C-alpha positions as CSV (number, residue, x, y, z in Angstrom):
1,X,5.1,69.8,-37.8
2,X,8.8,69.0,-37.7
3,X,10.9,67.4,-40.5
4,X,10.8,63.9,-39.0
5,X,7.0,63.8,-39.0
6,X,7.0,65.2,-42.6
7,X,9.4,62.6,-43.9
8,X,7.7,59.6,-42.2
9,X,5.1,59.1,-45.0
10,X,7.7,59.3,-47.7
11,X,10.0,56.8,-45.9
12,X,7.1,54.4,-45.4
13,X,6.0,54.7,-49.0
14,X,9.6,53.8,-50.1
15,X,9.7,50.9,-47.8
16,X,6.4,49.5,-48.9
17,X,7.3,50.1,-52.6
18,X,10.5,48.2,-52.1
19,X,8.7,45.3,-50.4
20,X,6.1,45.2,-53.2
21,X,8.7,45.1,-55.9
22,X,10.5,42.4,-54.0
23,X,7.4,40.3,-53.7
24,X,6.7,40.7,-57.4
25,X,10.2,39.5,-58.2
26,X,10.0,36.6,-55.8
27,X,6.6,35.5,-57.1
28,X,7.8,35.7,-60.8
29,X,10.9,33.7,-59.8
30,X,8.7,31.1,-58.1
31,X,6.4,30.8,-61.1
32,X,9.3,30.4,-63.5
33,X,11.0,27.8,-61.3
34,X,7.9,25.7,-60.6
35,X,6.7,25.6,-64.2
36,X,7.8,22.6,-66.2
37,X,8.4,24.7,-69.3
38,X,10.1,27.9,-70.3
39,X,7.7,30.8,-69.7
40,X,9.8,33.2,-71.9
41,X,9.7,30.7,-74.8
42,X,6.0,30.1,-74.4
43,X,5.0,33.7,-74.4
44,X,7.6,35.2,-76.8
45,X,8.2,32.5,-79.4
46,X,5.0,30.3,-79.2
47,X,2.7,33.4,-78.7
48,X,0.9,31.7,-75.8
49,X,-1.7,34.3,-74.9
50,X,-3.4,32.3,-72.2
51,X,-0.1,32.0,-70.3
52,X,0.5,35.7,-70.6
53,X,-3.0,36.4,-69.3
54,X,-2.4,34.0,-66.4
55,X,0.9,35.7,-65.4
56,X,-0.8,39.1,-65.7
57,X,-3.6,37.9,-63.4
58,X,-1.1,36.8,-60.8
59,X,0.7,40.2,-60.9
60,X,-2.6,42.1,-60.6
61,X,-3.7,39.9,-57.7
62,X,-0.4,40.5,-55.9
63,X,-0.7,44.3,-56.5
64,X,-4.2,44.3,-55.0
65,X,-3.0,42.4,-51.9
66,X,0.0,44.7,-51.5
67,X,-2.1,47.8,-51.9
68,X,-4.6,46.6,-49.3
69,X,-1.8,45.9,-46.9
70,X,-0.2,49.3,-47.4
71,X,-3.5,51.1,-46.9
72,X,-4.2,49.2,-43.7
């Protein structure tokens, strides 16, 4: 096994990780732009637990989709 074959899984892992983090960022940006209220204010100041659970569910759902696409 040469060095190129040994580094291929590492490079692919880094690429998929960067793509996953990018998707998380884009989805959170999309959620904040489409919502008619301030998500930060609702969660931090108004203690809106339901909204926090909804955002967490979106993040978990995205992570499952990204993990499934990485594993093939």
